[in-house]
C-alpha positions as CSV (number, residue, x, y, z in Angstrom):
1,X,-4.8,20.9,13.7
2,X,-2.2,23.6,14.1
3,X,1.4,23.8,13.2
4,X,3.5,25.5,15.8
5,X,6.6,27.5,15.1
6,X,8.7,29.8,17.2
7,X,10.5,33.1,16.8
8,X,12.9,34.5,19.4
9,X,10.8,35.5,22.4
10,X,7.5,34.7,20.7
11,X,5.2,31.8,20.1
12,X,2.7,31.7,17.2
13,X,0.3,29.2,15.8
14,X,-0.2,29.0,12.1
15,X,-3.1,26.9,10.8
16,X,-2.5,24.3,8.1
17,X,-5.3,25.8,6.1
18,X,-3.2,28.9,5.5
19,X,-0.4,26.8,3.9
20,X,-3.0,25.0,1.8
21,X,-4.6,28.3,0.8
22,X,-1.2,29.6,-0.4
23,X,-0.6,26.6,-2.5
24,X,-4.1,26.8,-3.9
25,X,-3.7,30.5,-4.7
26,X,-0.5,30.0,-6.5
27,X,-2.0,27.3,-8.7
28,X,-5.2,29.3,-9.3
29,X,-3.1,32.3,-10.2
30,X,-1.0,30.3,-12.7
31,X,-4.1,28.7,-14.3
32,X,-5.9,32.0,-14.6
33,X,-2.9,33.7,-16.1
34,X,-2.5,31.0,-18.7
35,X,-6.2,31.3,-19.7
36,X,-6.3,35.1,-19.8
37,X,-2.9,36.0,-21.2
38,X,-1.7,32.7,-22.6
39,X,1.9,33.8,-22.2
40,X,4.6,34.1,-19.6
41,X,4.4,37.1,-17.2
42,X,7.7,38.6,-18.5
43,X,6.3,38.7,-22.0
44,X,3.1,40.5,-21.0
45,X,5.1,43.0,-18.9
46,X,7.5,43.7,-21.9
47,X,4.4,44.2,-24.1
48,X,3.0,46.9,-21.8
49,X,6.4,48.6,-21.6
50,X,6.8,48.7,-25.4
51,X,3.2,50.1,-25.8
52,X,4.0,52.8,-23.3
53,X,7.3,53.7,-25.0
54,X,5.5,53.9,-28.4
55,X,3.0,56.4,-27.0
56,X,5.7,58.4,-25.4
57,X,7.8,58.6,-28.6
58,X,4.8,59.6,-30.6
59,X,4.1,62.4,-28.2
60,X,7.7,63.4,-27.8
61,X,8.3,63.9,-31.5
62,X,4.8,65.4,-32.3
63,X,3.7,62.4,-34.3
64,X,0.4,62.7,-32.5
65,X,-1.4,65.6,-30.9
66,X,-1.9,65.8,-27.1
67,X,-5.6,64.9,-27.6
68,X,-4.7,61.8,-29.5
69,X,-2.2,60.7,-27.0
70,X,-4.8,61.3,-24.2
71,X,-7.3,59.2,-26.1
72,X,-4.7,56.5,-26.6
73,X,-3.9,56.5,-22.9
74,X,-7.5,56.4,-21.9
75,X,-8.1,53.6,-24.4
76,X,-5.1,51.7,-23.1
77,X,-6.0,52.2,-19.5
78,X,-9.6,51.0,-20.2
79,X,-8.3,47.9,-21.9
80,X,-5.9,47.2,-19.1
81,X,-8.7,47.6,-16.5
82,X,-10.9,45.2,-18.5
83,X,-8.1,42.7,-18.7
84,X,-7.5,43.1,-15.0
85,X,-11.2,42.5,-14.2
86,X,-11.3,39.5,-16.5
87,X,-8.1,38.1,-14.9
88,X,-9.5,38.7,-11.3
89,X,-12.8,37.0,-12.1
90,X,-11.0,34.1,-13.7
91,X,-8.6,33.9,-10.7
92,X,-11.4,33.8,-8.2
93,X,-13.4,31.2,-10.2
94,X,-10.3,29.0,-10.3
95,X,-9.5,29.6,-6.6
96,X,-13.0,28.7,-5.4
97,X,-13.9,25.9,-7.8
98,X,-11.7,24.7,-10.7
99,X,-8.3,24.5,-8.9
100,X,-9.7,22.5,-5.9
101,X,-11.5,20.3,-8.4
102,X,-8.3,19.7,-10.3
103,X,-6.4,18.9,-7.1
104,X,-9.1,16.4,-6.1
105,X,-9.0,14.8,-9.6
106,X,-5.2,14.5,-9.4
107,X,-5.3,13.0,-5.9
108,X,-7.9,10.5,-7.0
109,X,-5.7,9.6,-10.1
110,X,-2.6,9.2,-7.8
111,X,-4.7,7.1,-5.4
112,X,-5.9,4.9,-8.2
113,X,-2.4,4.5,-9.6
114,X,-1.0,3.5,-6.2
115,X,-3.9,1.1,-5.7
116,X,-3.2,-0.5,-9.1
117,X,0.5,-0.8,-8.2
118,X,-0.4,-2.4,-4.8
119,X,-2.9,-4.8,-6.5
120,X,-0.3,-5.7,-9.0
121,X,2.3,-6.3,-6.4
122,X,-0.1,-8.3,-4.3
123,X,-1.1,-10.5,-7.3
124,X,2.5,-11.1,-8.1
125,X,3.2,-12.0,-4.4
126,X,0.2,-14.3,-4.3
127,X,1.2,-16.0,-7.5
128,X,4.7,-16.6,-6.2
129,X,3.4,-17.9,-2.9
130,X,1.1,-20.3,-4.8
131,X,4.1,-21.5,-6.9
132,X,6.2,-22.1,-3.8
133,X,3.6,-24.1,-1.9
134,X,2.7,-26.1,-5.0
135,X,6.4,-27.0,-5.5
136,X,6.7,-28.0,-1.9
137,X,3.6,-30.2,-2.2
138,X,5.2,-32.0,-5.2
139,X,8.4,-32.5,-3.2
140,X,6.5,-33.8,-0.2
141,X,4.6,-36.3,-2.4
142,X,7.9,-37.5,-3.9
143,X,9.3,-38.2,-0.5
144,X,6.1,-40.0,0.7
145,X,6.4,-42.2,-2.4
146,X,10.0,-43.2,-1.6
147,X,10.8,-46.6,-0.1
148,X,11.8,-45.0,3.2
149,X,8.9,-45.2,5.7
150,X,7.8,-41.6,6.5
151,X,4.7,-40.1,8.1
152,X,3.2,-37.0,6.5
153,X,4.1,-34.9,9.5
154,X,7.8,-35.7,9.2
155,X,7.6,-34.9,5.5
156,X,6.3,-31.4,6.0
157,X,8.8,-30.7,8.7
158,X,11.7,-31.9,6.6
159,X,10.6,-29.6,3.8
160,X,10.4,-26.7,6.3
161,X,6.8,-25.9,5.6
162,X,7.0,-23.3,8.4
163,X,9.0,-21.1,5.9
164,X,5.9,-20.7,3.7
165,X,4.4,-17.2,3.6
166,X,1.6,-17.6,6.2
167,X,-0.4,-20.2,8.1
168,X,-3.0,-20.5,5.3
169,X,-0.3,-21.8,3.0
170,X,0.8,-24.3,5.6
171,X,-2.8,-25.5,6.0
172,X,-3.3,-25.7,2.2
173,X,-0.2,-27.9,1.9
174,X,-1.4,-30.2,4.8
175,X,-4.9,-30.4,3.4
176,X,-3.6,-31.3,-0.1
177,X,-1.5,-34.1,1.4
178,X,-4.5,-35.2,3.4
179,X,-6.5,-35.7,0.2
180,X,-4.1,-38.5,-0.7
181,X,-3.9,-42.0,0.7
182,X,-1.0,-41.0,3.0
183,X,-3.3,-39.1,5.4
184,X,-3.2,-35.6,6.9
185,X,-0.1,-34.4,8.7
186,X,-2.1,-33.1,11.6
187,X,-4.7,-35.9,11.7
188,X,-6.0,-36.2,15.2
189,X,-4.2,-33.1,16.4
190,X,-6.8,-30.3,15.9
191,X,-7.6,-30.3,19.6
192,X,-3.9,-30.0,20.5
193,X,-2.6,-27.8,17.7
194,X,-5.5,-25.6,16.3
195,X,-5.4,-24.9,12.6
196,X,-4.3,-21.3,13.2
197,X,-1.2,-22.6,15.1
198,X,0.2,-25.0,12.5
199,X,2.9,-22.8,11.1
200,X,4.2,-21.7,14.5
201,X,4.0,-25.3,15.8
202,X,6.1,-26.6,12.9
203,X,8.7,-23.8,13.5
204,X,8.7,-24.5,17.2
205,X,9.1,-28.2,17.1
206,X,11.9,-28.1,14.5
207,X,13.9,-25.1,15.7
208,X,13.3,-24.7,19.4
209,X,12.8,-28.2,20.9
210,X,14.7,-31.5,21.2
211,X,11.8,-33.5,19.7
212,X,12.7,-35.6,16.7
213,X,10.3,-34.4,14.1
214,X,12.0,-35.6,11.0
215,X,12.8,-39.3,11.5
216,X,10.2,-41.5,9.8
217,X,9.9,-44.1,12.6
218,X,9.3,-41.7,15.6
219,X,6.2,-40.2,17.0
220,X,7.9,-37.6,19.2
221,X,5.7,-34.9,17.5
222,X,2.7,-36.4,19.4
223,X,4.4,-35.5,22.7
224,X,5.2,-32.1,21.3
225,X,1.6,-31.6,20.4
226,X,0.6,-32.4,24.0
227,X,3.2,-30.0,25.3
228,X,2.0,-27.3,22.9
229,X,-1.6,-27.7,24.1
230,X,-0.5,-27.5,27.7
231,X,1.7,-24.5,27.2
232,X,-1.0,-22.6,25.4
233,X,-3.8,-23.4,27.9
234,X,-6.0,-25.3,25.5
235,X,-8.5,-27.6,27.3
236,X,-7.7,-31.3,27.5
237,X,-9.6,-33.3,24.9
238,X,-12.1,-36.0,25.8
239,X,-10.5,-39.4,26.6
240,X,-11.9,-41.0,23.4
241,X,-10.0,-38.6,21.1
242,X,-6.8,-38.2,23.0
243,X,-3.5,-38.6,21.1
244,X,-2.4,-41.7,23.0
245,X,-5.7,-43.6,22.2
246,X,-6.0,-42.5,18.6
247,X,-2.4,-43.2,17.5
248,X,-2.1,-46.4,19.5
249,X,-4.9,-47.7,17.3
250,X,-3.3,-46.3,14.2
251,X,0.2,-47.5,14.8
252,X,-0.7,-50.8,16.5
253,X,-3.9,-52.0,14.8
254,X,-5.6,-54.9,16.5
């Protein structure tokens, strides 16, 4: 990959690697300096200047002989060269190995931190979703136990189950109601409204149609299920498991 930038009358391409190398070099330089000199650059420069001034003053006022000054300069130059070689070696070692390793370690630490935050947020969201659906289940059961006749389907629509987080929460709610003596809200409707469509079907029938899906004594939602099947191109169920036959037996037992 290349980053493109323009200058007047020119067009140049600068590789991303060059920018990464600059950043890497700056960090390697900083780490090497910290190890070799263990001080800020300004302090080291001032130290060299002071040393040079001392040598000059001693020579200027004949405190030392020219030979001694020469030896001092040679000694100082040798020390400076050694320090420079040590610094260069340390810099190259960091540039090629330690600094990239530090960068990778920091990136991994940042990634793990973000992952922990996401996991924590997901766990909190999951916990809240579970609390919402469990509270809705309790309210649905209270309504089913009331004297007013009510089918399970009407109850979940009245409590706006389509506002749950996702379709799995809607299915959980319906399955929990189905474990009771009141029956499953989507009993007999799996071939008309697949399990994966339940949330959207509840939203559709309540908000976008004229079907009465909340009155306890109506079965409009059966016609709505047939329309949903037809609109989505689902195959027509066998005659023995069609809505009309199943619910005619259920609502008008022989």
